[in-house]
PAFIRO-105510 format. One line per 10 residues: their letters; for each residue z, y, x of C-alpha. Coordinates in Angstrom, 1 decimal. Example, Ala and Ser with C-alpha at 12.3 -4.5 7.8 and 13.67 -1.06 7.14 Angstrom:
! PAFIRO-105510
AS = 7.8 -4.5 12.3 | 7.1 -1.1 13.7 .
! end
This chain:
! PAFIRO-105510
MVALRTRWNE = -20.2 109.3 -10.5 | -22.9 112.4 -10.8 | -25.3 110.7 -8.5 | -24.8 107.3 -10.3 | -25.7 109.3 -13.4 | -28.7 110.5 -12.0 | -30.2 107.0 -11.7 | -30.6 106.6 -15.3 | -33.6 108.8 -15.3 | -34.1 108.4 -18.9 .
LIPGSAPLAD = -35.0 104.8 -19.0 | -34.6 105.4 -23.1 | -35.9 108.6 -24.2 | -33.1 110.5 -25.8 | -30.6 107.6 -24.5 | -28.0 110.3 -22.3 | -24.9 109.2 -24.4 | -26.0 105.5 -23.5 | -26.2 106.4 -20.0 | -22.6 108.1 -20.2 .
ELVARYVERT = -20.9 105.2 -21.8 | -22.3 102.4 -18.9 | -21.3 104.7 -16.3 | -17.9 105.2 -18.0 | -17.5 101.5 -18.2 | -18.3 101.2 -14.6 | -15.3 104.0 -13.7 | -12.9 102.7 -15.9 | -9.0 102.2 -14.1 | -8.6 98.9 -15.4 .
RRAYRDQYLD = -11.4 97.7 -12.8 | -10.9 96.6 -9.4 | -14.1 95.2 -8.6 | -17.7 95.8 -10.0 | -17.1 99.6 -10.0 | -19.4 102.4 -9.8 | -20.3 101.5 -5.8 | -21.3 98.1 -6.7 | -23.6 99.0 -9.6 | -24.8 101.8 -7.3 .
TVLTALDQLI = -25.7 98.9 -4.6 | -27.4 96.8 -7.1 | -29.8 99.7 -8.4 | -30.6 100.5 -4.7 | -31.6 97.1 -4.0 | -33.6 97.0 -7.1 | -35.7 99.6 -6.1 | -36.8 97.9 -3.1 | -37.7 94.8 -5.2 | -39.0 96.4 -8.4 .
QLSTDPTSVR = -42.5 96.4 -7.8 | -42.3 92.6 -7.8 | -41.3 92.6 -11.4 | -43.6 92.5 -14.7 | -41.4 94.8 -16.8 | -39.5 96.9 -14.8 | -37.8 98.9 -17.7 | -36.4 95.7 -18.7 | -35.3 94.8 -15.3 | -33.6 97.9 -14.8 .
LAAWFHRAVH = -31.9 98.1 -18.3 | -30.4 94.6 -17.4 | -29.4 95.8 -14.0 | -27.2 98.5 -15.9 | -25.7 96.1 -18.3 | -25.0 93.1 -16.3 | -21.4 94.0 -15.5 | -20.9 96.7 -18.1 | -18.7 94.2 -19.6 | -15.7 92.9 -17.0 .
QPGGGPAEDA = -12.1 91.3 -17.9 | -9.9 91.0 -14.7 | -9.8 87.4 -13.9 | -12.9 86.4 -15.6 | -16.1 84.6 -14.2 | -19.3 85.8 -14.0 | -20.5 83.7 -17.0 | -17.9 85.3 -19.3 | -19.1 88.9 -18.0 | -22.6 88.2 -18.4 .
ESSARLAEQT = -22.3 86.6 -22.0 | -20.3 89.4 -23.3 | -22.5 92.4 -21.4 | -25.4 90.6 -23.1 | -24.0 90.8 -26.8 | -23.3 94.7 -25.8 | -26.9 95.3 -24.9 | -28.1 93.5 -28.0 | -25.6 95.7 -30.2 | -26.5 99.1 -28.5 .
LPAYGVDPIR = -29.7 99.2 -27.8 | -31.3 99.0 -31.2 | -29.8 102.4 -32.0 | -32.2 104.2 -29.2 | -35.5 102.4 -30.6 | -35.7 99.8 -28.2 | -38.3 97.2 -29.0 | -36.6 94.0 -30.2 | -38.6 91.9 -27.8 | -37.3 94.2 -24.9 .
IAEVARLVRL = -34.0 93.6 -26.0 | -34.2 90.1 -26.0 | -35.6 90.2 -22.7 | -32.8 92.4 -21.4 | -30.1 90.1 -22.8 | -31.7 86.9 -21.1 | -31.9 88.6 -18.1 | -28.2 89.8 -18.0 | -27.3 86.0 -19.3 | -29.0 84.8 -15.8 .
TGELATPPTD = -26.3 86.9 -13.6 | -24.0 84.4 -14.8 | -25.4 81.8 -12.8 | -26.0 83.6 -9.4 | -24.5 80.8 -7.1 | -27.0 78.4 -8.4 | -30.5 78.8 -6.4 | -33.6 76.9 -7.6 | -34.7 73.5 -6.8 | -37.1 75.1 -4.6 .
AYAPPRRDAN = -36.8 78.7 -3.7 | -40.2 79.1 -2.1 | -42.0 77.0 -4.7 | -39.9 77.4 -8.3 | -40.9 74.8 -10.9 | -41.5 78.1 -13.4 | -42.1 81.4 -11.9 | -39.5 84.2 -13.6 | -40.7 87.2 -11.5 | -38.2 89.7 -14.0 .
GDVLLDAVNG = -35.0 87.3 -13.2 | -36.0 86.8 -9.4 | -36.0 90.5 -8.9 | -32.8 91.2 -10.7 | -30.7 88.0 -9.3 | -32.1 89.3 -5.7 | -30.9 92.9 -6.7 | -27.6 91.6 -7.7 | -27.0 89.8 -4.7 | -27.9 92.8 -2.7 .
VLAIAPARYA = -24.3 93.4 -2.5 | -24.0 90.5 -0.2 | -26.1 92.4 2.3 | -24.2 95.7 2.7 | -22.5 97.0 5.8 | -19.9 94.3 7.0 | -17.1 96.9 6.3 | -18.2 97.7 2.8 | -18.7 93.7 2.3 | -14.8 93.3 3.2 .
AHASEVRRDA = -13.7 95.6 1.0 | -15.8 94.4 -2.1 | -15.0 90.6 -1.3 | -11.3 91.7 -1.2 | -11.2 93.7 -4.6 | -13.3 90.3 -6.1 | -10.5 88.1 -5.0 | -7.5 90.6 -5.9 | -9.3 90.9 -9.5 | -9.6 87.2 -9.8 .
GDRTAAISRR = -5.4 86.8 -10.7 | -3.6 84.3 -8.7 | -3.9 85.0 -4.9 | -3.9 81.1 -4.0 | -6.3 79.9 -6.7 | -8.3 83.0 -6.2 | -8.6 82.1 -2.5 | -9.6 78.4 -3.3 | -12.0 79.4 -5.8 | -13.9 81.9 -3.7 .
YDEVQQLLDG = -14.1 79.6 -0.8 | -16.0 77.2 -2.9 | -18.4 80.0 -4.4 | -18.9 81.3 -0.7 | -19.5 77.6 0.4 | -22.0 76.8 -2.3 | -23.8 80.1 -1.5 | -24.1 79.2 2.0 | -25.4 76.0 1.4 | -28.4 77.1 -0.7 .
HLYRTQLARQ = -31.2 80.0 -0.8 | -29.5 83.0 -1.1 | -32.6 85.0 -2.5 | -35.4 84.2 -4.6 | -38.1 86.3 -3.6 | -39.6 86.6 0.1 | -39.3 90.3 0.5 | -35.5 89.8 -0.4 | -35.4 87.2 2.0 | -36.8 89.4 4.8 .
RMGSMARANL = -35.1 92.3 4.2 | -31.2 91.0 3.2 | -31.0 87.5 4.2 | -29.9 87.6 7.7 | -27.1 90.2 6.9 | -26.1 88.4 3.6 | -25.5 85.1 5.6 | -23.7 87.3 8.2 | -21.3 88.8 5.5 | -20.9 85.5 3.7 .
EAELAGLDSE = -19.7 83.6 7.0 | -17.6 86.1 8.1 | -15.5 86.1 4.5 | -15.6 82.3 4.8 | -13.9 82.3 8.1 | -11.7 84.7 6.6 | -10.7 82.5 3.7 | -10.3 79.8 5.9 | -7.5 81.4 7.8 | -6.0 82.0 4.6 .
LPAPWRGWQQ = -6.6 79.0 2.7 | -3.6 76.3 3.2 | -5.9 73.4 4.3 | -3.8 70.3 4.6 | -6.8 67.9 4.3 | -9.8 69.9 5.3 | -11.7 68.3 7.8 | -10.3 64.6 7.4 | -14.1 63.6 7.2 | -15.0 64.8 10.4 .
AALAATATFA = -11.7 63.5 12.0 | -12.4 60.1 10.6 | -15.9 59.9 11.7 | -14.8 60.9 15.4 | -12.0 58.3 15.1 | -14.6 55.8 14.3 | -17.1 56.8 16.6 | -14.1 56.1 19.6 | -12.2 53.2 18.1 | -15.0 51.1 17.3 .
AVAASVASIA = -16.6 51.4 20.7 | -12.9 50.2 22.0 | -12.9 47.2 19.2 | -16.6 46.4 20.6 | -15.4 46.2 23.9 | -12.4 43.8 22.9 | -14.8 41.6 20.9 | -17.2 41.4 24.1 | -14.3 40.5 26.2 | -13.6 37.6 23.7 .
AAGAPWQVPT = -17.1 36.5 23.7 | -16.9 36.4 27.8 | -14.7 33.3 27.5 | -16.9 31.6 24.9 | -19.8 29.2 24.9 | -23.2 30.9 23.9 | -24.4 27.1 23.0 | -22.4 23.9 23.0 | -22.2 21.3 24.7 | -23.0 23.5 27.7 .
VEPESGWPPV = -26.0 22.0 29.5 | -25.5 24.1 32.5 | -23.3 27.0 33.8 | -23.4 30.1 31.8 | -23.9 33.3 33.1 | -20.8 35.5 31.8 | -22.0 38.9 33.1 | -24.1 40.0 29.7 | -20.8 40.1 27.5 | -18.9 41.7 30.3 .
ALAVISLVCA = -21.7 44.4 30.8 | -21.4 44.9 27.0 | -17.7 45.3 27.2 | -18.0 48.0 30.2 | -20.6 49.8 28.5 | -18.9 50.0 25.0 | -15.6 51.1 27.1 | -17.9 54.1 28.8 | -19.3 54.9 25.3 | -15.8 55.4 23.6 .
PLLFRSARSA = -14.7 58.9 25.5 | -18.3 60.0 25.6 | -18.8 59.3 21.6 | -15.4 60.9 20.9 | -17.1 64.2 22.6 | -20.3 63.9 20.9 | -18.9 63.8 17.5 | -16.6 67.0 18.3 | -19.6 68.7 19.4 | -22.5 70.4 17.6 .
SQRGRLIAGA = -24.8 70.5 20.6 | -28.1 68.7 21.0 | -26.7 66.8 24.1 | -24.0 65.0 21.7 | -26.3 64.1 19.7 | -28.6 62.5 22.4 | -25.9 60.3 23.4 | -24.7 59.2 20.1 | -28.4 58.4 19.7 | -28.4 56.6 23.2 .
AVAIAVTGLL = -25.4 54.5 21.6 | -27.1 53.6 18.9 | -30.5 52.5 20.6 | -28.3 50.2 23.0 | -26.5 48.4 20.2 | -30.0 48.1 18.2 | -31.7 47.0 21.3 | -29.1 44.6 21.9 | -28.8 43.0 18.5 | -32.7 42.6 18.7 .
VAWAQVPATN = -32.2 40.6 22.2 | -29.3 38.6 21.3 | -30.8 37.5 17.7 | -33.8 36.1 19.6 | -31.8 34.3 22.2 | -29.9 32.6 19.4 | -30.3 28.9 20.3 | -32.0 26.7 17.9 | -29.5 23.9 16.5 | -30.1 20.3 16.0 .
PAVGIGLRVP = -27.9 17.3 15.9 | -26.9 17.4 20.0 | -26.9 21.2 20.1 | -25.1 23.9 18.4 | -24.2 27.6 18.6 | -21.2 28.8 20.3 | -18.6 31.5 19.7 | -20.0 33.6 22.1 | -23.0 34.2 19.7 | -21.2 35.7 16.5 .
LVISALLLLL = -18.7 37.8 18.8 | -21.5 39.3 20.8 | -23.2 40.4 17.5 | -20.1 41.6 16.2 | -19.5 43.8 19.3 | -23.0 45.3 19.3 | -22.5 45.9 15.4 | -19.3 47.8 16.3 | -21.1 49.6 19.1 | -23.8 50.7 16.4 .
LAGTAALVAS = -20.9 51.7 13.7 | -19.7 54.1 16.7 | -22.8 55.6 17.6 | -23.8 56.3 14.1 | -20.5 57.6 13.1 | -20.5 60.0 16.2 | -24.4 60.9 15.4 | -23.2 61.8 11.6 | -20.1 63.8 12.9 | -22.2 66.0 15.0 .
LLRTKTARFL = -24.7 66.5 12.4 | -21.9 67.7 10.1 | -20.2 70.0 12.6 | -23.5 72.0 12.9 | -22.6 73.4 9.5 | -18.5 73.1 9.3 | -17.1 73.3 12.9 | -16.5 77.2 12.4 | -14.6 76.5 9.3 | -12.4 73.6 10.3 .
PSRNLGQQLA = -8.8 74.1 11.1 | -8.2 72.6 14.8 | -5.4 70.2 13.4 | -3.6 69.6 9.5 | -2.2 66.5 8.1 | -5.8 65.2 6.7 | -7.1 64.8 10.2 | -4.1 63.5 11.7 | -3.7 60.8 9.2 | -7.5 60.0 9.5 .
WLAVPGVIAL = -6.8 59.7 13.0 | -3.7 57.2 12.4 | -5.5 55.2 9.6 | -8.9 54.6 11.3 | -7.8 52.8 14.4 | -5.4 50.2 11.5 | -8.7 49.7 9.6 | -10.5 48.8 12.5 | -7.9 46.5 14.0 | -8.0 45.1 10.5 .
LLLLVVQPLA = -11.8 44.6 10.3 | -11.5 42.9 13.7 | -8.8 40.4 12.3 | -9.7 40.0 8.8 | -13.3 40.2 8.9 | -15.1 39.9 12.2 | -12.7 37.2 13.3 | -13.2 34.8 10.1 | -16.9 35.6 9.9 | -17.7 34.5 13.7 .
RGYVLSSNER = -15.8 31.4 12.9 | -17.6 31.0 9.6 | -21.0 31.5 11.1 | -20.1 28.7 13.8 | -18.8 26.4 11.2 | -21.8 26.6 9.0 | -24.4 26.6 11.7 | -23.3 23.5 13.4 | -22.6 21.6 10.6 | -24.9 18.7 8.8 .
SEGPRKPAGA = -24.2 16.9 5.8 | -26.5 14.2 4.5 | -26.2 12.4 1.3 | -24.7 11.2 -1.3 | -27.4 8.6 -1.1 | -26.0 6.6 -4.5 | -23.0 6.7 -6.5 | -19.8 5.1 -5.1 | -19.4 1.4 -5.9 | -15.7 -0.5 -6.6 .
APHSVLDGGV = -14.1 -1.9 -3.6 | -14.2 -5.7 -3.9 | -11.3 -8.1 -3.7 | -11.1 -10.0 -0.4 | -10.1 -13.7 -0.9 | -10.3 -14.8 2.6 | -12.2 -17.6 2.4 | -14.1 -17.4 5.6 | -16.8 -15.4 4.1 | -18.5 -12.0 4.8 .
TWVSRALANA = -18.9 -9.6 1.8 | -20.8 -7.2 3.8 | -21.7 -5.9 7.1 | -22.3 -2.1 7.7 | -25.5 -2.1 10.3 | -25.2 1.6 9.6 | -22.4 2.0 11.8 | -23.5 -0.4 15.0 | -20.8 -0.2 17.7 | -18.1 1.4 15.3 .
GAEEAVGTKY = -15.1 -0.1 14.7 | -12.6 -0.6 11.4 | -9.4 0.4 13.2 | -9.6 4.3 12.0 | -11.4 3.3 8.8 | -9.8 5.6 5.9 | -9.9 4.2 2.0 | -10.5 6.9 -0.3 | -11.6 7.4 -3.8 | -15.2 6.8 -3.2 .
GIAVPRNSGV = -15.6 4.7 -0.4 | -14.7 3.8 3.0 | -14.4 6.9 5.6 | -15.2 5.9 9.2 | -15.1 8.5 12.3 | -17.4 8.1 15.1 | -17.5 9.1 18.8 | -20.5 11.9 18.5 | -18.1 14.1 16.1 | -19.5 12.6 12.9 .
VEMLDAATGE = -17.6 11.2 9.6 | -19.5 8.5 7.9 | -18.9 7.3 4.3 | -19.4 3.5 3.4 | -19.9 2.1 0.1 | -16.9 -0.1 -0.7 | -18.7 -2.4 -2.6 | -22.0 -3.0 -0.4 | -21.0 -1.4 3.0 | -24.4 1.0 3.0 .
LRWRYSRSDS = -23.9 4.3 4.0 | -23.2 6.8 1.4 | -23.2 10.3 3.4 | -22.6 11.7 7.0 | -20.9 14.7 7.9 | -22.1 16.1 11.9 | -21.2 18.6 13.9 | -23.1 20.1 16.8 | -20.3 21.5 18.4 | -18.2 18.4 18.5 .
DEKPEIVATG = -19.1 15.2 20.9 | -15.3 13.6 20.2 | -14.3 11.1 17.7 | -12.5 13.4 15.2 | -9.0 12.2 13.6 | -9.2 11.7 9.8 | -7.0 10.8 6.7 | -7.4 10.7 3.1 | -5.7 13.0 0.9 | -5.7 14.7 -2.8 .
NGEYVLAEFA = -5.1 11.2 -4.3 | -8.2 9.9 -2.1 | -10.7 13.2 -3.4 | -11.0 14.5 0.0 | -11.0 13.4 3.6 | -9.5 15.6 6.2 | -11.2 15.7 9.6 | -9.6 17.1 12.8 | -12.3 18.2 15.4 | -11.5 18.8 19.0 .
DVGYLLLDAN = -12.1 22.7 19.3 | -12.8 23.1 15.7 | -9.4 22.5 13.9 | -9.2 20.8 10.3 | -11.9 20.6 8.1 | -11.6 19.4 4.6 | -14.5 17.2 3.4 | -15.4 16.3 -0.5 | -15.2 12.4 0.0 | -18.0 11.9 -2.9 .
TGKRKAAWPG = -20.2 14.1 -1.4 | -19.3 15.0 2.0 | -19.8 18.6 1.4 | -17.2 20.7 3.6 | -15.1 22.2 0.8 | -12.7 24.4 3.3 | -11.8 24.9 7.0 | -8.1 25.3 7.4 | -6.9 28.7 8.9 | -7.4 29.0 13.0 .
STRDHSIQQA = -3.2 29.2 13.2 | -3.0 25.4 11.9 | -5.1 24.2 14.8 | -1.9 23.0 16.6 | -0.2 21.9 13.7 | 0.0 18.1 13.3 | -0.2 15.8 10.0 | 3.5 14.6 8.8 | 2.1 13.0 6.0 | -1.5 13.1 4.7 .
DPLLTGERLA = -0.9 12.5 0.8 | 0.6 14.3 -0.2 | -0.4 17.0 2.7 | 3.0 18.0 5.3 | 2.2 19.4 8.7 | 4.3 19.9 11.5 | 4.5 23.0 13.9 | 6.4 22.2 17.7 | 7.5 25.6 18.9 | 9.4 26.5 22.2 .
RGSDKLHGVD = 12.9 25.3 22.7 | 12.4 22.6 20.1 | 12.5 24.7 17.4 | 10.3 23.0 14.6 | 9.0 24.0 11.8 | 7.6 22.0 8.6 | 5.1 23.2 6.3 | 4.1 22.3 2.5 | 0.5 22.6 2.5 | -2.3 22.5 -0.1 .
ADGSTRWTFE = -5.6 20.9 0.7 | -7.3 23.7 1.6 | -5.0 24.4 4.5 | -3.1 27.2 2.7 | 0.6 27.1 3.3 | 2.9 26.9 -0.1 | 6.1 27.1 2.1 | 7.6 26.6 5.3 | 11.0 25.0 6.3 | 12.8 26.5 9.2 .
PGRCTDIGAV = 16.1 24.5 10.3 | 16.9 26.5 13.3 | 16.8 26.1 17.3 | 16.9 22.7 18.9 | 15.8 21.1 16.0 | 13.6 18.1 15.9 | 12.0 17.5 12.6 | 10.6 14.5 10.8 | 9.9 13.8 7.2 | 8.0 11.8 4.2 .
ATSDTVVTFL = 7.2 12.9 0.7 | 6.9 10.9 -2.6 | 5.2 12.6 -5.5 | 7.8 16.0 -5.9 | 10.3 15.5 -3.2 | 10.0 15.8 0.7 | 12.9 14.2 2.9 | 13.2 15.4 6.1 | 15.1 14.2 9.3 | 16.9 16.7 11.4 .
GHSCGREPDE = 17.4 15.9 14.9 | 19.8 18.5 16.7 | 19.4 18.2 20.4 | 22.0 21.4 21.4 | 25.5 22.6 20.3 | 27.8 20.2 18.4 | 25.7 20.2 14.9 | 25.4 16.5 13.8 | 21.8 15.3 12.8 | 21.1 15.3 9.0 .
IAGLDLESGK = 19.1 14.3 6.2 | 17.9 16.8 3.7 | 15.8 17.0 0.8 | 13.1 19.5 -0.3 | 11.4 20.3 -3.4 | 7.5 19.4 -2.8 | 6.5 22.6 -4.5 | 8.5 25.3 -3.6 | 10.4 23.9 -0.1 | 13.7 25.1 -1.8 .
KLWSKAPTDM = 16.5 22.7 -0.4 | 18.0 20.5 -2.8 | 20.7 18.2 -1.1 | 21.7 17.5 2.7 | 24.1 15.1 4.3 | 24.7 13.8 7.8 | 24.8 10.2 8.1 | 26.8 8.2 10.8 | 23.7 7.6 12.9 | 20.2 9.1 12.4 .
YRRPTVVGGV = 17.8 6.7 10.2 | 14.3 5.4 11.7 | 10.7 4.9 10.5 | 10.7 6.2 6.8 | 8.6 4.9 4.9 | 7.8 5.7 1.0 | 7.3 2.6 -1.1 | 7.3 2.6 -5.2 | 8.9 6.4 -5.1 | 11.9 5.3 -3.1 .
VVVAEPGGDS = 12.2 6.5 0.6 | 13.3 3.6 2.7 | 14.6 3.8 6.2 | 15.7 1.5 9.1 | 19.6 2.2 10.1 | 19.5 1.7 13.8 | 21.6 -1.0 15.4 | 22.4 0.4 18.8 | 19.7 0.0 21.7 | 17.8 -2.6 20.1 .
DVPVALVGIE = 14.7 -2.0 18.1 | 15.6 -4.4 15.3 | 17.7 -2.3 12.5 | 20.9 -3.4 11.1 | 19.8 -3.0 7.7 | 17.1 -1.2 5.4 | 18.2 1.5 3.3 | 16.8 2.7 -0.2 | 17.2 6.2 -0.5 | 16.5 8.3 -3.9 .
PRTGETKWRW = 14.5 11.2 -3.0 | 15.8 13.7 -5.5 | 19.6 13.4 -5.0 | 19.6 11.6 -1.6 | 21.9 8.8 -2.8 | 21.7 5.6 -1.6 | 19.8 3.0 -4.0 | 20.4 0.0 -2.2 | 20.9 -1.5 1.5 | 19.2 -4.6 2.7 .
PVPAGWSCRT = 20.8 -6.1 5.8 | 18.4 -7.3 8.5 | 19.2 -10.7 9.4 | 21.0 -10.7 12.7 | 18.4 -13.7 14.3 | 15.5 -11.0 13.7 | 14.3 -9.9 17.3 | 10.8 -8.0 17.0 | 9.8 -4.7 16.0 | 10.9 -5.0 12.3 .
LLKPAGRYLV = 7.5 -3.5 10.9 | 7.6 -1.9 7.5 | 4.5 -1.8 5.2 | 4.6 -0.4 1.7 | 2.3 -2.9 -0.8 | 2.6 -1.5 -4.4 | 6.2 -1.4 -5.5 | 7.2 -3.6 -2.8 | 8.3 -3.5 1.1 | 6.7 -5.8 3.0 .
VVDCPGSEAT = 8.9 -6.5 6.4 | 7.2 -8.0 9.4 | 9.5 -9.7 12.1 | 9.9 -12.7 13.9 | 13.1 -14.9 13.1 | 14.1 -16.1 16.7 | 14.2 -14.8 20.2 | 10.9 -17.0 21.4 | 8.7 -14.7 19.1 | 6.4 -17.9 18.3 .
QTVVTAIDAV = 6.6 -17.3 14.6 | 6.3 -14.6 11.8 | 8.5 -14.1 8.9 | 7.2 -11.8 6.1 | 9.9 -10.5 3.5 | 8.7 -8.7 0.5 | 11.5 -6.6 -0.9 | 11.5 -5.0 -4.5 | 11.6 -1.0 -3.8 | 13.6 -0.3 -6.7 .
TGQTTWQTTG = 16.4 -2.8 -6.6 | 16.1 -3.6 -2.6 | 16.3 -7.7 -3.7 | 14.0 -9.8 -1.9 | 10.9 -11.0 -3.9 | 9.9 -13.6 -1.8 | 9.8 -14.5 2.0 | 7.4 -16.7 4.2 | 7.4 -18.0 7.8 | 4.1 -18.8 9.5 .
PVNPRTRVAV = 3.3 -20.2 13.1 | 1.8 -16.8 14.1 | 2.8 -14.6 17.1 | 4.6 -11.8 15.6 | 3.3 -9.2 18.2 | -0.2 -9.3 16.8 | -1.8 -6.4 14.7 | -1.4 -7.1 11.1 | -3.0 -5.5 7.6 | -1.2 -5.6 4.9 .
TTDGRVVSLS = -3.2 -5.3 1.2 | -1.7 -4.0 -1.9 | -1.0 -7.5 -3.1 | 1.2 -7.9 -0.2 | -0.9 -10.3 1.9 | -0.3 -10.1 5.5 | -3.4 -10.8 7.6 | -4.1 -11.1 11.4 | -6.6 -12.2 13.7 | -6.3 -14.9 16.5 .
GSSSRGCWAN = -8.5 -16.6 18.7 | -11.0 -15.7 20.8 | -15.0 -15.0 21.4 | -15.7 -18.4 23.0 | -13.4 -20.8 20.6 | -13.7 -18.8 17.6 | -12.3 -16.4 15.6 | -9.6 -17.1 12.7 | -7.5 -15.0 10.2 | -4.1 -15.6 9.5 .
VIDRTGYRRV = -2.8 -15.0 6.1 | 0.7 -15.1 5.1 | 1.6 -14.4 1.6 | 4.3 -15.5 -1.5 | 2.2 -18.8 -1.8 | 2.7 -19.7 2.2 | 0.7 -19.5 5.4 | -2.9 -20.3 5.7 | -5.4 -20.2 8.4 | -9.2 -19.7 7.7 .
RLPTGISCGR = -12.3 -19.9 10.3 | -14.2 -16.7 10.4 | -18.2 -16.4 11.2 | -19.3 -15.8 14.4 | -19.8 -12.0 15.5 | -16.4 -11.0 14.6 | -14.3 -9.4 17.4 | -10.8 -11.1 17.6 | -9.2 -8.6 19.8 | -9.4 -5.9 17.5 .
DPVAIGNLVL = -7.3 -4.9 14.5 | -7.8 -5.4 11.0 | -7.3 -2.9 8.4 | -6.5 -3.4 4.8 | -8.1 -0.9 2.1 | -6.5 -1.7 -1.0 | -7.0 -5.2 -1.1 | -10.4 -5.3 0.8 | -10.0 -6.4 4.4 | -12.0 -5.0 7.1 .
TSGTAGVVAL = -12.4 -6.3 10.5 | -15.0 -5.0 13.6 | -18.1 -7.0 14.7 | -20.8 -6.8 17.2 | -23.0 -5.2 14.4 | -20.8 -2.9 13.0 | -17.7 -3.1 10.4 | -17.3 -6.2 8.5 | -15.5 -6.9 5.2 | -14.1 -10.0 4.6 .
H = -14.7 -11.7 1.5 .
! end
């Protein structure tokens, strides 16, 4: 205390009482920290730096006052403010100039922000020589002998109150000091910088052992896990790429070694990047940098080798998979490099294992797996789909379909579809869709036969299977090796691609959409599907069950055949929107050939081994009740073809065993009564087309003797000679009341 008193050295003439008061404040018993030893250390450091100041007296007075007021548990800012006010109150009594008093108070208040270094300690934006000297002197306590510093740091923490909170707050303060410049002046950095940093690092290491750290270090663990598992994921994507083509169709055998080599490199990188992420050495950073360089080089090479697409050549799935693998390897290398750089600062202060690090190692593999399933796979498929498709049109607005009166004339011939047949034509709201052998769907104007739009795929050279759905708004096309694609019937643009899981589903009914899924052991599933391929509901009747189904506007009627056990076959009704079971019943024999006509489900009641049913039965779909039963005449012996025509069910059969005539019957679907019946001298085994107004049309003859159209309707039978160029051996198709057939020049619409 006496030695401290001698340091005052009459800073202000006649100020001995002030010196005694200040010394008494620093040695009072309520203090645990910032006592006389602390002040002596600050004044000693100040003696080494005072020559750098412009007002030594003000700086020395500020050093004496800066902790003159200290409340246990209080922060530096509160102490500095109270001490500055004390200087402003006491110094005027000793004749100190007001300008000096203001400077002393300013300097004291600066000590409340010791942990905040200037923007650039070597070239601060505003020079403050007095402030820099004082702050460096106050921070001189950081550079005392390690034992004394440890005692001082312990007193500071003990003085702060709650132990856990004090340790946590002190940890943040020390970390902030270490992250910045400890001293403002070059002289202080030279004389005290090394010792101060060593003391702070030792204190931080001690705090780290005392501080509960359930989460600290999770970032480092997450980066290490990302480096490891992203490399593993890159290997998985590379292996998948090895089994996929680089371009389609493959003109010559493609080499499979590049993706295999990439898989091996990625797999080898996984443990190396793990070690690099946990190392602060230059070698670890070099390994991580090498992985980044390999990934970037591979990406440039892969991008340069991507095949140029045209109508005959497309991009294979290997392209996006290889690029995805290289991006994952790039992510792994970058994560390892960042982790290694961070570890140079944080390694000595990280706990070996805690909850945060364990959760990071558990979470990262799950995130990467989800990344592969939910991001990489959809993006790869989307890239292939969009890169290989072309949509041309629409070329003109859609026209209305004409009515074929079948007088022997031709309404139009679609020469745009040379060598195409009408057998697979599908009617839509905006025209007639026709699939082609080269992976093409074309839409014809129903009024003129001109091409409205064409959708083609470079990655498919087989004829797609198409159906109309959404009340004729869409064309659903199934392309080989691609799956189901939904096309806008008006524009030809792809509206959606069904999920890959639906690729093996079969279309049970197109409008409304029902799909079937056949599983092992005959355990079928039935799905109610939206136009974009999303499943609204799934009906699973159980093992050893085959499912057939038809749907009306609000109800699905399913026919369940059980192939094992003693459970009888049954019919069940489901709600179309929810899939909820409405009713079920077990008929005496399973019905066949379900057909929806006028909102009624019509089925054939089998008659033993014969294909000819005993009767036709109309079922109310919402309740399962039988509305009517129409007995099939005993003499009928052919296939009993059932076709809907508006509100009527058109039944085509032969009235005798010789099969030289065809009998056509129109049954009212609401009442089950016969509306009309006509017999014509037509081979009943000939393929027929049934128009919406109930006309049954077939073709006969030959190219050499001429082709004839046979028409059976409620007015009777008539035979019409058709122009040359029509292929009699190919089946006619009815699109509403328009009859199409095939000719040497393409699809033909009969007048």
